[in-house]
N, C-alpha and C positions, 0 to 999 in steps of 0.2 A: 365637806360632808359632815353630817350631824348624826351622832349615834346617841340613842337614849338607853342608858344602862340602869336608869331608875335610882341612881345613887347620887347624893350631893357631891359636888366636886367643883373643880376650877372651870368646867365648861358650863356651869349654871350661874345665872345672875338672878337674885331674888329682889323684887321691888314690891313691898307690901305683900299682898296675898298672891301675887303673880310670879311664876318662875319662868325665866327665859333661858332657852338652850342656845348656845353660841356655836356658829359654824367655824370650821377650820378650813382655810384656803388650801387647795391643792393646785399648784401652778404648773406642774409637769407630769408627764405620763409615767406611772409606776404602779407597782403592786402595793396595796394598802391593806394591812391586817385589821380585822374586825375586833374591837375590844371584847374581852370575855364578859359575858352577861348582857351583851347588847340585845335589846328587844326589837329595835327598828332602826332604819337608816333613812334619812332624807338627804338628798343631794341636790344642790343648785348646779345645774349643768348649763354651760354657755358655749354654743358653737362658734367657730371662727367666722368672721365676716368676710364677704366676698370683696375682691379688689375692684376698684373702679377701672374704667378703660379710657384710653385716649382715642380720639377720632379727629378727622379733618375739620369737622365743625364742632362737635361736642360728643364726648364719650359718656356712656351711662355710668351711674353710680353703682357701687357694690351693694349687695343685699345684706340685711341684718342677719347676724349669726344665729338667732334663736336663743331663747332662755326659758328654763322651766325648773321648778322644784319637783323632783320625782321621789316617790316612796319606793325605795329599792328593797326588794326582799332579801333577807339574809339567808343565803342557801349554803354557805360554806365559811371557812375561816378567813378568807381574804376576798378582795375585789381587785381586778385589774382595771385601772383608771386610765383612760386615754383623753388627753386634753387637746381639743381641736385647735388648729392653727388658722389664721386668716390667710386670704389669698395673697400670694407672694409676688405675682407678676400681673401686668395689666390684663384685666378680664378674667383672672383665675378665681374659681370658687373657693370658699372656705371649707374646712373639714369639720366633721361632727365630733362632739365630745361624747364619751360613752363609759359605761361601767359594765364589766362582764365578770363571769366566774366560769372557769374551766371551758372557755371558748363560747359560752352562751351569753348573748347580749341581754342584760337585764334592764338597761336604761340607755337612751340615746337621744341627744338633741343636736339638730343639724346645723350645717354651715350655710352661710348666705351664698346666693348665686353671684357670679361675676358679672360686671357691667359689660354691655355690648359696645363694640366700636361703632364707627359711623355707619348708620343705616342697618344696624344689626341688633337683634333682640338680645336682652340679657339672659343669662343662664338661670335655670330654675334653682330654687333653694331646696334643702333637704331636711326632713324630720323637724319641721317647725321653723326652718330658716327662711328668710325672705328672698324673693327673686331679685336679680340684678336689674338695673335700669336700662332702658333702650338708648342706644347711641344714635342721636338724631342728626340729620342734616336738613337744610332748609326745605327741600322738596319732598322729603320722605316722612311718613307717619308710621309708627309701629308700636309694639307693646313690649313692656318689660317682661322679665322672667316670672314664672308663677312661684308662689310660696310653696314650701315643701309639704309633704304629707305630715300628719301629726307625729310628735315625738313618740318614742317607744318607752313604755312604762306608765305607771299610775301617777297622774298629776296630783299634787297636794294642794 
């Protein structure tokens, strides 16, 4: 997550006339406090990818987890950050990553759909996540899962 407090500091890199703000990685779900004086917050959210599936001929691949940089409104002193997980078992969908405050979702980027088993369609993605692939067999033709609805939040 990136907070712009408008002050020089360790999170800024200056090259010539250009100032770059640096992101800090958040790898686990937890409450994160907003720095005093923060004017805005940009967050790179990545949803968990779907798991591929096994089939008698061929299992479908798991869907892309979705990724977006979201302009998150600062509405309180903290954010609850949920980091999405990838699908853990064959054909399982990944879960979404999100930022919320007091139970209100401010930003959300979805998980990928799980891959289909033999002659089974893949699962749909969620909030920008890709659909899982179709599990084919020699005599069947089918479709993969659909991509998800757009992410929640204002894209940067």
